[in-house]
Steps between C-alpha positions, in 0.01 A plus 500: 500500500188417298650496149174425319300774666790743467523430128129557449502817706793651309344413167164650596660823625713529183204454268295777661757775437483684171837603353394864509453470877878468541604725216556230236372503141217257430635383165297306241593138558390431855330162512415511869361774725722699728877509515743250356719299732813675383341837575419400857850364545652823376281711726582277799877499421520121479586267211233387257601139561450534875160665465389239245592223741291667772196510270560137407496395866858378496695798632701517823385694805516868404695735725352809663668710233334299223161524673541876535581524130197294406278709727617813323484356147154350544369803687369295789289646775603452863264204533633342180858558612430315826338216306805478272724459804270233645510299176879536483540379858665829597428721802275792433698824472444767762225721371519874544229760436396504137603806297325393179173681436241319293430652161130522583583726794719720281215520248260592781718794605506629142121482478447731797582846363332688790654277766856508633597133526814344641613144583705419811692183577487338845797720596337822372714519190325690223460246216259669259308825462293691249565854368267669750678328793832628364356853478357485852800334667815476289634383165609159626650411162782743578585322828720203580346193657637598840346846467163337430516332843263714707624371837853610409374840393282549808739373766846548352479798263553779753402855419237414241209610716166330461484235232341663192340755729284229658317647798442155652872417481524365855213255452655387172837443673330283764317304230827429319675383816210274590483342157877456486483295819245271337714479186813416698321214672358373170833510314759426771762371257478778242826699507343821365237505772760433771730771363218756482391442859860502627574829319186662639571385855859622482422831335173616652411531867147576390471170314665312787238635740216397269660158446532448876124536540449167316181633342389319186160656429486831314211738553269540203534834323232590249615854420829682461611855438806600298657846499613520138762760400306603188125457558495535878283288728372179345247312717429152363322180589728201543412141417740206534448181298702198603655264241527194721687269266784754462482660844459843340264793546337727244435842654244722322463872570171649379287803576126558511347675196499877542737496797824701531688174480345417165595841363858456624529155344359632172761775496777253581390275215561795267827616656650152531835486679611850398570744779416868488782716638 
């Protein structure tokens, strides 16, 4: 445990967080930037005395529970979390696929009114979307986290038919199976990844056959066609942008100016998620 470096790291992370970032009032008598020590301690569920000793380089080795609390309270990134464990002389925790979408990506989705944008995790869980994506696909805000897992919906939700009327459903299923194999190898100790793969293997012969192929490369698809229940056929261009530091993908559905797809997306942007009986 490097107490001096740990103390400096904790202090620097504390001072960069504005009270408003964690839902605390700024107040008028703050003499230093960032959070107070007692605020960090409260957010991390540890005593003020213990946290103060850590910042003064005279605290004992923090437990994994304390490190997890500090990671949460100080809003550390994955890299910063690993660094915290290194300074504390503790093993790095098993890292699973990130589910946190950067605010800049969320802002990007909101700034694309004529584009249906959606963010997938490394396990094809829907993490974020904009209004046009909800109108084209589904109102994901009304779904549970499990229901936003596209592999579970494709391989385990029997009787649903094609996913969102996607014509290229079979190619999409292969792409998901191939990426899940890469994800399982990258995060071998993550319980959620292991559970997902086990459930799919046990519940879907189709997934088991794809998994047995050991393929890890998905074919590139630059266009897709959706059969929408309200506006009919929606042909779109498909671009996938990788977010390497979070192992996520931003999928953007657009249509050429003057095309039938553009007209369908324009109509969907007006209708929103309502359904015409």
